[in-house]
C-alpha positions in Angstrom: 64.0 183.9 80.0 61.9 185.2 82.6 61.3 189.0 83.2 63.3 188.5 86.5 66.2 187.4 84.4 65.8 190.3 81.8 65.9 192.6 84.7 69.2 191.3 86.2 71.0 191.7 82.9 70.1 195.8 83.4 72.7 198.3 84.6 70.5 200.6 86.9 71.5 204.2 87.8 71.6 203.9 91.6 68.9 206.4 93.5 70.3 209.5 94.7 69.4 208.3 98.7 71.9 205.4 97.8 74.9 207.7 96.9 74.1 210.1 100.0 73.8 206.9 102.1 77.3 205.7 100.9 78.8 208.9 101.5 77.5 209.5 105.2 79.0 206.0 105.7 82.4 206.8 104.5 82.2 210.4 106.1 81.3 208.5 109.7 84.2 206.2 109.2 86.4 208.7 108.8 85.1 211.2 111.7 85.3 208.2 113.9 88.7 206.8 112.9 89.9 210.4 112.8 89.1 210.8 116.4 90.4 207.2 117.6 93.8 208.0 115.9 93.9 211.7 117.1 92.6 211.3 120.6 92.4 207.7 121.8 95.1 205.7 123.4 96.3 203.1 120.2 95.3 200.0 122.4 91.8 200.9 121.9 92.1 201.1 117.8 91.8 197.4 118.1 88.4 196.5 119.1 87.0 199.8 117.6 88.1 198.7 114.1 87.5 195.1 114.5 83.6 195.7 115.6 83.6 198.6 112.7 84.9 195.8 110.0 82.3 193.6 111.0 79.3 195.4 111.1 80.6 197.4 107.5 80.5 193.8 105.7 77.3 192.9 106.6 75.6 196.4 106.3 76.8 197.4 103.3 75.9 194.1 101.6 72.2 194.6 102.8 72.4 198.1 101.9 73.1 197.2 98.2 70.7 194.5 98.3 67.8 196.8 99.5 68.6 199.5 96.8 69.0 196.8 94.3 65.5 195.8 95.0 66.1 192.1 96.0 63.4 190.7 98.3 65.5 188.5 100.2 68.8 189.4 102.2 71.8 186.7 101.6 72.9 184.5 104.3 75.7 185.8 106.2 78.3 183.3 106.4 79.4 184.6 110.1 82.6 182.5 110.1 84.3 184.2 107.2 83.0 187.6 108.2 84.8 187.3 112.0 87.9 185.9 110.1 88.1 189.0 107.6 87.4 191.3 110.7 90.0 190.0 112.4 92.7 189.9 109.7 91.8 193.5 108.6 92.1 194.4 112.6 96.0 192.6 112.8 97.1 194.1 109.7 95.7 197.7 109.7 96.4 198.7 113.3 99.9 198.2 113.0 100.0 200.3 109.6 97.7 202.8 111.2 99.9 203.3 113.9 103.1 203.4 111.2 101.0 206.1 109.4 100.5 208.5 112.2 103.9 208.3 113.3 104.9 209.1 109.6 102.5 212.3 109.4 103.3 213.4 112.8 99.7 212.7 114.1 100.2 214.0 117.8 101.6 217.1 116.2 98.8 219.1 115.7 98.9 222.4 117.5 99.7 224.2 114.3 97.0 222.8 112.3 93.7 225.0 111.5 90.4 224.3 110.0 88.3 221.0 110.5 91.1 219.2 111.9 91.7 221.4 114.4 88.4 220.1 116.6 90.1 216.6 116.6 93.6 217.7 117.9 93.8 216.5 121.6 96.0 220.0 122.2 93.0 222.1 120.7 93.3 225.4 122.6 96.6 226.1 120.6 95.1 224.3 117.3 92.3 226.4 117.2 94.2 229.5 117.7 93.8 232.0 120.6 96.4 234.4 118.9 95.5 236.5 116.1 97.2 235.2 113.0 98.2 238.5 110.8 98.9 235.9 107.5 95.3 235.4 106.0 96.6 232.5 104.2 97.9 230.7 107.4 94.5 231.5 109.4 91.3 229.3 110.6 89.2 230.8 107.6 91.5 230.0 104.8 91.8 226.6 106.4 88.1 226.0 106.3 87.6 227.7 102.8 90.2 225.4 101.1 89.3 222.1 103.0 86.6 220.6 100.5 88.5 221.1 97.3 91.8 220.3 98.6 90.6 217.0 100.3 89.3 216.0 97.0 92.5 216.5 95.3 94.5 214.9 97.7 92.3 211.9 98.0 92.2 212.1 94.5 96.2 211.8 94.1 96.2 209.1 96.7 93.4 207.0 94.9 95.6 207.4 91.5 99.2 206.7 92.9 97.8 203.8 95.1 95.9 202.5 92.3 99.2 202.2 90.3 100.6 200.2 92.5 97.7 197.8 92.9 97.3 197.6 89.3 101.0 196.5 89.0 100.8 193.9 92.2 97.5 192.7 90.9 98.4 192.1 86.9 101.9 190.8 88.3 99.7 188.2 90.3 97.9 186.9 87.5 100.9 187.0 84.9 103.2 185.2 87.1 102.2 181.6 87.8 103.9 180.9 91.2 102.6 184.3 92.2 99.2 183.4 91.4 99.5 180.1 93.0 101.4 181.4 96.2 99.4 184.7 97.1 96.2 185.3 94.9 94.8 182.0 94.2 92.9 181.9 97.6 91.0 185.0 96.8 89.9 183.4 93.9 89.1 180.1 94.5 86.2 181.1 96.7 84.5 183.8 94.7 85.0 182.7 91.3 81.5 182.3 89.7 79.7 182.5 92.9 78.5 186.1 93.0 80.5 188.6 94.9 79.7 189.8 98.6 81.4 192.4 101.1 82.7 189.2 102.7 84.8 188.1 100.2 86.7 191.0 100.1 89.8 189.9 102.4 89.1 186.1 101.8 92.8 185.9 101.0 95.9 185.2 102.8 97.4 187.5 105.8 100.3 187.8 103.3 98.3 189.5 100.7 96.6 192.0 103.0 99.9 193.0 104.5 101.0 193.4 100.6 98.1 195.7 99.8 99.0 197.7 102.8 102.6 197.5 102.6 103.2 197.8 98.9 100.1 199.8 97.5 98.7 202.1 100.5 101.9 203.3 102.4 103.7 204.1 99.3 100.7 206.1 98.1 100.8 207.9 101.0 104.1 208.9 101.4 104.3 210.1 97.9 101.0 212.2 98.3 102.8 213.6 101.8 105.5 214.7 99.8 103.5 216.3 97.5 101.7 218.5 99.8 104.6 219.5 101.9 104.8 220.6 105.5 103.0 223.7 105.5 100.1 223.4 108.0 97.5 224.8 105.6 98.2 222.0 103.2 100.0 219.1 104.7 98.5 215.6 105.1 97.0 215.3 108.5 95.0 212.7 110.5 91.6 214.1 109.2 92.9 213.6 105.6 94.4 209.8 106.4 90.9 209.2 108.1 88.8 210.5 105.0 90.7 208.4 102.8 90.3 205.3 105.0 87.0 205.9 105.1 86.2 205.7 101.3 88.8 203.1 100.9 86.7 200.5 103.3 83.4 201.8 101.3 85.2 201.1 97.8 86.6 197.9 98.9 83.8 196.4 100.3 81.0 197.9 97.7 83.5 196.6 95.2 82.9 193.1 96.1 79.3 193.6 96.5 78.1 192.5 93.1 75.1 194.1 91.9 73.9 195.9 88.7 74.0 199.4 90.6 76.2 202.0 88.8 77.9 204.2 91.5 80.8 206.1 91.7 80.1 207.3 95.2 83.6 208.6 95.9 84.1 212.5 94.6 87.3 211.6 93.7 86.2 208.7 91.4 83.6 211.0 90.0 86.2 213.7 89.3 88.2 210.8 87.3 84.6 209.9 85.4 84.2 213.9 84.2 87.8 213.9 83.1 86.7 211.2 80.5 88.1 207.7 82.1 85.5 204.9 82.4 83.7 204.6 85.1 84.4 201.5 87.4 81.8 199.7 89.3 81.2 196.5 91.2 80.3 194.6 88.0 83.7 195.6 86.6 85.5 193.7 89.5 82.9 190.9 89.5 83.8 190.5 85.6 87.6 190.2 86.9 86.5 187.5 89.3 85.2 185.3 86.3 87.6 186.8 83.1 90.7 187.1 85.4 92.7 188.8 82.4 91.2 192.2 82.9 90.0 195.1 85.1 92.9 195.0 87.6 92.6 198.3 89.0 90.3 198.8 92.2 90.0 202.4 92.5 89.1 203.4 89.1 89.3 202.3 85.7 92.4 205.3 84.7 95.0 202.7 84.9 93.0 199.9 83.2 92.1 202.3 80.2 95.5 203.4 80.0 97.2 199.8 79.8 94.6 198.6 77.8 93.0 196.1 80.0 89.6 197.8 80.8 86.8 195.5 79.8 83.1 196.4 80.1 80.9 193.8 81.0 77.6 192.5 80.2 75.3 190.0 81.8 73.7 190.1 85.3 74.7 190.0 88.8 76.7 186.1 89.1 77.1 185.8 85.3 79.2 189.1 84.0 80.8 188.4 80.8 83.1 190.4 78.4 80.8 192.8 76.5 80.9 191.5 72.8 80.6 195.1 71.4 82.7 197.1 73.8 84.6 199.8 72.3 86.6 200.9 75.5 88.5 197.6 75.6 91.8 197.5 74.2 94.5 194.8 74.7 98.0 195.0 74.8 100.4 192.7 75.2 101.3 191.0 78.3 104.8 191.5 79.8 105.5 187.7 79.3 104.3 188.1 75.5 106.6 191.0 75.1 109.6 189.3 76.7 109.5 186.7 74.5 108.9 189.1 71.4 112.2 190.8 72.3 114.1 187.7 72.9 113.1 186.3 69.2 113.8 189.6 67.5 117.5 189.4 69.3 
């Protein structure tokens, strides 16, 4: 085996610059999306989101290759990149419009802290009248903004990933669902080395179901948990930050590499709580083995339900680790049902 092949089997901790760059991308997307959804007419969302997703697919893939030490950039399949951007725009824009209505995005005059600077009615939002209650003040909103945002995004990720885990595992456990909905995503990427532009190589139906059956229910549950208080309720900036990290996580999750990076603060929180980290190589292994690592936003649910598997190998050739102590195996829904029928 050559030295270059040996190096491909080594998992590298990402340089600080890589983690910093990823967070800058996510926050930039978050700020721009918040501004568009709160200050710009919805008709202009479409060209912006199309161009944004187009640029991110290519830019993030090259970023991974640069920090991964590759000497040659991947050839960009522009037809796939453009189709993915169009698909994302067609599904995401209407969904985002529904979300802004649900969270009363246009009624932000009572909000304070960073989100107030995105509110069209910012004169009332910034509060020209002195507020007597310190817990409903602009100072309090700024002080709790960062920790509260991490908690909000963490809960959102956890709930969304549960719905995604169930949906994704059903695709693989039920043959007709796999053939009808999910097969396209695997036929193009299986064993070829994932790239960011493979993220949305799937049917319009599957993209819609990812939003409607995973993201939207998670938003509703998270919004219910944080109530209607101006200090804590889900607002346009919260949605923008969540979407910024979602886009980053989805695209980087399909950029097969040996880099080990939990870039998102909420994902780092899960890792600190003792759950296994979930990185591009884990999802790349799923595209090879298909019966493990069903989650997307972390290894929490895979670990709980026994489908988390640590990979070994290298880019384009990941396989299940033979000495993986984190891997467990629970019976599939089908085998459980068969055993119940037999025992009865």
